[in-house]
N, C-alpha and C positions, 0 to 999 in steps of 0.2 A: 407161236408167240409173234405178235405183230410189233413192228418198230416204226415210230413216227420220225420222219426226216425233217419236217417243217410244220409249224403251227402259225396260222395267221388269223387274227380276229377280224371279223367283218361286222356289218350292221346287224342290229336286232339281237345282240348277245349270242352270236353264232361264231363258230371257229371252223376254218378250213384246215383239215389235217391231211398232210401228204405223207403217205406211207412208203416204206422202202421198196415195196413190190410194185410201185407205180400207181396204186389206187389212191384217189383223193376222196375224202368224206367231209360232209358238212355236219357238224354237231350243234344242235340247237340247245342252248343252256337255259332258255326261259322256263321250261318245266322244273328244272333243278333249282333255279333261283326262287321260284314260287314256293318251294318247300321251306324257305326261310332258314332260321337257326344258323348252322355253321356256314351255309351258302349265302347268307345275307350280304356279305361284302361284294359278291359278284354283281349285285344290282347297280353298283357304281360303275358307269362306263369307263372311267379312267382306271379304276382297279382292274376291271375285266380285261382291258387292253394290255395289261402288264403280264399276260400269261407267258410262262416260260416252258421250255422243253428240257427235260433232264438230259444229261450227256449220253445216256445209253439209248434214248429214244423210246423208253418203255413207259413213260408217263409224262403228263403235263402238270404244271402246278402254278399256284399264285403265292408268292412270298412265303413259302414253306408252311402255309396255313391249309390250303385246299389242294388236293391232287386227284387225278383221274388216270387210270391205266389205259394204255394204248388198245388193249384187247376189248375192254368194255366200250370205249368210244367207237371203235370200229363196228361192233355189233349193233350199237344204238344209233349210229349216224346214218346219213343218207349218202349213198355212193354217188359221186359226180361222174357222169359219163356224157359222151357226145349226144346221145339220144335225149337225155333229160334236159341238157342245155338247149338243144334245138327246140324241144317241146315248150320249154319256158319262154323262149324267144318268140315262138309262134303264138302262144297264148297271149303274151303281152302285146304283140303286134295286132291281134284281133281287137284289142281295147284301145288302140291308138288311132285317132282319126287321121285320115289321109288329107293332105293339102291339095287343093285344086292347083292347076298350073299357075294361075294368077297369084294365089297365096304363097306358093313355093318361091316364085320369083321375087315377091315382095319380101319374104323372109331372107332370101339370099342377099338382097340389096341392103339390108340393115347393117 
């Protein structure tokens, strides 16, 4: 049984979940939100940001209406590790144009 120590909402209806064993996971809630019905309130960014962690760390919840257990979130989430962060940074860097020396100096002077 997994235990969550901290939950943090980030952009695009995702949560970063930090587990007691030191593993961090990103859980994407867009597919859940798209199911509608009971999950419809999660599409409001203000409501989504009000996620809470129960005192045992066994589940997260929103206003006692919607809850998800730590084990399911761990299995469905994407583990954050140094390799995946480095790969993402490298991929983003490939799509970022480099400044020429002149452009860089002009940028710094602003």
